[in-house]
Steps between C-alpha positions, in 0.01 A plus 500: 500500500439799727316780337700835479378756746404866412745779449609666839322813618830685539819520308801659669748612243865519630753642267851378591859559397768331706282459817589142585507536881158671506299253296433233774415763773268673257304168424485414873356844570241465222398159633448638849320831406279346216391188684137428402537697173534322165824666379806472273831670484670562167873576536602697184874455481708728271779242433654503847864368539484412876279195485171676560314291238631169647363594841160594346489187288591279814210655703263482201567128467354448852238773489298550180394843619854623422578566149794628300520737193848516356580794283803535271616818341238722681542704808262723722249458774217648299521262212574206736180572685280527176639165374444336838143611499454392140593131589235480775117474502436617847234773525714700734864578459755643733847637474766466769874538488719191551718665762262466797482880549119504445253393776342183353259488794291776329410261206190353658372844578567613144296195367225556731458860389499404135260216547266732687506738204626795710789579257645417165859495620641468855840655568759440786584855575800645687343858482173462672444522874652204653751438220878552505800472281702319769867600541550688173754770523390864430634495141305193389178634690531836319553335169202273552286808591601684190422191276163469676418873420612460133298176469179681587550709184379212290226357726122568503470325829585622854776270608737583790762216405496460116853364517404205720582159364253321733137498388214282392236544230230307307583335179237702326680821597834354388356385165341835410840685561731219366496623129600847605783407738848637439666212696809726561716452794377429866196715561218272380230651742557837348486352150178309569308782655613758239422249219144404618225635277292529805521713821595233756375478852813467701527405871840535671595287811794606708804301544861534627762440237751248631881484473655259267672208673626304202595555140597843348291789413437561127462874548745698275509797258331285241183473720486876506534521121221233449280709728553816292435304181183358649369852576592626147335201344180573685511871410602476127524133415170498304661730243881418514664184643693603799784272398527704187531822702792349700658383170476839355645656827797263469544596137530864600772409755667302228500811280664702774771230539548506125560862489745495803701219347504665162623825649773329685599282205533806269821593697687199372304354211348592175129575496414172335707302759355697792155461368546120477626472845219735646229294323644168633513661845137627473368155385686330786369746751140473372521113495636498860249745643204336317614159622521635857199706514252490199494130471588430862253207530666351181859580582756308298789332674796287419552403129156662429652841590753482220248367250257771596761768448567381143129477413432845659787649305368357168152616579630863578702489183186425291308770698781749409465419135121545526554833672723623224272380216178652654667822564662528161168407327310783675788741413510410140117516462523861630218438741696554822781724625819335647404486853149348438649249275765417754245449778283284267806282425593474871140408583496226238839367630383513872173297420703253302761454757237446778272267307763274351742524791240405753415197295835381374725608773280467805230284371402155647709306240801730580482399870 
């Protein structure tokens, strides 16, 4: 029986979602550029529907360096990367997109820099001399520039391209930052650098961002929301969960919807009838917005959507009763005036709705 070999020196984590036509070219490029290096590639698939997993599995059956991690009910490049690293023992770990837009030929240089102890993390950068964003239009380039400027607000390290998804670091650096990671959205490099308890030595190597030739871009408005949430989490997350902040913001919008519907309903209905309709509309609006934004990574679909709405409505109903009881108790005790009592009741209801709703409506078992 052959003795098992040592763990590879380098693990390349490749998050993918519906990238079937890019898998084989990516593996071929890694084989060519990492020749002579002990490496492995972990494709982290977020439940693709185009046959991506089957392609990875077929290649992995012939080449043991190619591995597959299939995630169900979870989305996002940041969390995909962290889980991919966690299933490897390599002392050096890299991140590269599965769409072939990053220049994989930089990987040996990155590894050499880390092995020589010249940096803690090496970043493929579009914004240092020699780098370029390729054929981006002016709007996308401007948006990227704004995001880069905002990202620097939460960093303690000078980094020209904190939005890069192409980098390599030592496992020690990853392990020291891992318990502080937000794992929100797509910007894992920003998350890692901002979460590190140490001031990291960063080296940036220029590369030219390529154009996509197969598959479909995953950039949408949700990516922008995730970026904002990541920044908020790094700024205030140690005190208040950022998802709770978004949940509360949605609640305020639901209150506005409630008042608008109530006012319109009073033109044809009694107050009790209009209040019932307004409450139902507000709960429906809150559920829809929370499902679309607050719990975007756990979004309910199909039959789960109807079940989730029923559970969320029940949770909110109990929260409303708690709101009333807390406020009434404070008033009857004579310890608070009406508006303090009202705010205390509303706060109680908000915390209840978030804590129980996030567990029963958008929890793992609900998915």
